[in-house]
Structures are given as C-alpha cells and as structure tokens.
C-alpha positions in Angstrom: -61.7 -176.8 -1.4 -61.5 -176.4 -5.4 -63.7 -179.1 -7.2 -64.7 -179.5 -10.7 -68.4 -179.9 -11.9 -69.4 -182.9 -13.1 -70.2 -181.9 -16.7 -66.7 -181.1 -16.5 -64.5 -181.5 -20.2 -61.1 -182.1 -21.1 -58.9 -179.0 -20.6 -61.3 -177.6 -17.6 -59.8 -176.5 -14.5 -59.9 -174.6 -11.2 -57.5 -172.6 -10.4 -57.1 -170.6 -6.6 -55.7 -170.2 -3.2 -56.6 -173.1 -0.7 -56.1 -172.9 3.5 -54.2 -175.8 4.5 -56.9 -178.1 7.2 -55.4 -176.5 10.4 -54.4 -172.8 9.4 -51.1 -173.4 9.1 -51.2 -171.4 5.8 -52.6 -171.8 2.0 -51.5 -173.2 -1.1 -52.0 -171.6 -4.8 -53.1 -174.9 -6.8 -54.5 -175.3 -10.1 -56.3 -178.9 -11.2 -58.0 -180.6 -14.2 -58.6 -182.8 -16.5 -55.6 -183.3 -18.8 -54.5 -181.5 -20.9 -55.0 -177.8 -19.6 -52.8 -174.7 -19.9 -51.7 -174.0 -16.5 -53.0 -170.1 -15.6 -50.7 -167.5 -14.5 -50.4 -167.5 -10.7 -52.6 -165.0 -9.0 -50.4 -162.8 -7.2 -49.2 -163.6 -3.4 -50.6 -160.1 -2.3 -52.2 -156.7 -4.1 -52.3 -153.5 -1.8 -55.6 -151.7 -3.3 -56.3 -148.0 -2.4 -60.3 -148.0 -0.6 -61.8 -144.7 -0.1 -65.0 -144.7 2.4 -66.9 -141.7 2.5 -69.6 -141.4 5.3 -72.4 -139.0 4.6 -75.1 -139.9 6.9 -77.9 -142.3 8.4 -81.5 -142.1 8.8 -84.5 -144.5 10.4 -82.2 -145.5 13.0 -83.1 -147.4 16.0 -83.7 -145.5 19.4 -81.0 -147.3 21.7 -80.5 -145.4 24.5 -82.1 -146.3 28.0 -83.1 -142.9 28.5 -83.2 -142.0 32.3 -83.8 -145.2 34.4 -84.0 -142.9 37.3 -86.5 -140.8 36.3 -88.8 -143.4 34.4 -88.2 -141.9 30.8 -87.5 -144.0 27.9 -84.9 -143.4 25.1 -85.5 -141.6 22.1 -82.3 -141.3 20.8 -79.0 -143.0 20.1 -75.4 -141.6 19.6 -74.4 -143.4 16.4 -70.7 -144.2 15.3 -70.0 -146.2 12.1 -66.1 -148.9 12.3 -64.8 -149.8 9.1 -63.9 -153.2 8.1 -62.6 -155.2 5.3 -61.8 -158.0 4.0 -60.3 -160.0 0.6 -62.9 -162.6 -0.3 -65.8 -164.3 1.8 -63.3 -166.8 3.0 -60.7 -164.2 5.1 -62.1 -162.5 8.2 -62.9 -159.3 8.7 -60.1 -156.7 8.7 -60.3 -153.9 11.4 -59.7 -150.9 9.4 -58.8 -148.9 12.6 -61.0 -146.1 11.2 -64.5 -144.8 13.2 -66.7 -142.0 12.4 -66.8 -139.8 15.3 -70.0 -140.3 17.8 -72.8 -137.7 17.2 -74.8 -137.5 19.9 -78.5 -138.0 20.7 -79.9 -138.3 17.5 -81.2 -140.8 14.9 -80.5 -139.0 11.8 -76.7 -138.1 12.3 -74.4 -136.2 9.5 -70.6 -137.3 9.8 -69.8 -136.2 6.4 -66.3 -137.5 7.2 -63.8 -139.6 4.4 -61.5 -142.7 5.3 -58.2 -144.0 3.1 -56.9 -147.4 3.9 -54.8 -150.3 1.9 -56.7 -153.2 1.8 -54.5 -156.5 1.0 -56.4 -158.6 -1.7 -57.7 -159.0 -5.5 -60.2 -158.5 -7.6 -63.2 -158.9 -4.5 -62.7 -157.1 -1.6 -65.5 -156.0 0.8 -66.2 -153.4 3.0 -68.3 -153.4 5.9 -69.8 -150.7 7.8 -70.9 -151.4 11.2 -73.4 -148.7 12.9 -72.8 -148.8 16.9 -74.5 -147.0 19.6 -72.2 -145.5 22.2 -73.0 -146.4 25.4 -70.7 -144.7 29.1 -71.8 -147.6 31.1 -72.2 -150.8 28.8 -70.6 -152.0 26.1 -71.6 -150.8 22.8 -74.6 -152.5 20.7 -74.4 -152.5 17.4 -77.2 -151.7 15.3 -76.6 -153.3 12.0 -74.4 -153.3 9.2 -74.1 -152.8 5.2 -71.1 -155.0 2.8 -70.4 -153.5 0.0 -68.5 -155.8 -3.0 -65.8 -153.6 -4.5 -64.9 -154.9 -8.1 -64.3 -153.6 -11.3 -67.4 -153.3 -12.0 -68.7 -151.3 -9.4 -65.9 -149.0 -8.5 -68.2 -146.1 -7.0 -71.2 -146.6 -5.4 -73.8 -143.5 -3.9 -76.6 -143.3 -2.1 -78.8 -144.8 0.7 -78.2 -148.2 1.8 -79.9 -150.5 4.2 -78.2 -151.7 7.5 -78.9 -155.3 8.3 -79.0 -158.0 11.6 -77.8 -155.6 14.8 -79.1 -155.8 18.3 -80.6 -152.7 18.6 
C-alpha cells in the first residue's frame, strides 16, 4: 500500500510498484496531492551481478547427534552455506542455486569459495546466507542465517558477521 504522510503538502507524491490483490501481478503508479511532476518510471527489471565470497565460520553449534549406539554425544557439525536473494523486503526469497561444499565434522569450517550470479531488482537487493548442518539420515538442520543489504552505499562488506535464528 502506498500512502502519504498526514502532513503531506501539495506536490507530495508516492511512487512505486504495488502488488495486485490476489497475486496476479503488480502495477507501477504514482499518486499524490496535485499538482506534482510525474516521476520517471522505474525500470521493469534490472539485472545486477552479485558476487558472494564465503570464507569461513566460527562458533557454530554442534548439531550432529553423535553415535547413538554407544551413547556418545555429538561434538561437531557438517556445515555448508546456501545462498538466497530478493529484490526487496516485499519479495519472496529466490534460491541462487549455489551452496558451498559440506565440511565434515567441524565447528570452524573454511570454504574459501566464490559465487557470482545475476539478481533481478533495483537499488535494494538483499542476499541471505543460510548455514546448515548436513545430515545423512534426516533433513538438514538450519543453524542460522545472515541477511546483507546491497546498495550503492555499501558495495562491499568484509569481516565476521553473526548468524541469526536457526534450530541448532
């Protein structure tokens, strides 16, 4: 829903893409307090190349069950990272189709892997890295995630980042 603030003045307007009720598409529109100069239409689709370098992780949860037959508790994980993206907060996450290799029995995995893919969107692309523990007999456990906001002000981010959420 596009809305104007209650203190909007003549010439104020809102502009953007609005999803149609029922999910059958979207409309780009501008509305406001007349008169206002119509903005330049936003492009329908812009392809942006994104590069993600996944170096390593530390302090992750030991999610492996261990050896149930001899009563040993797990002390490691088999971590890997999956990459998702979306063009803004209102869009569903898209699977990039990329993931790191599984690192066996470690809580400090080192990947050193680089992935490049195209995103369709605008100025507010988000990339989500989901950390998983690989399991052979059951579904993989999500240990947490990180969301990066990509915009003109932050073209590159390097360093340690904390994962959020997860079941591990």
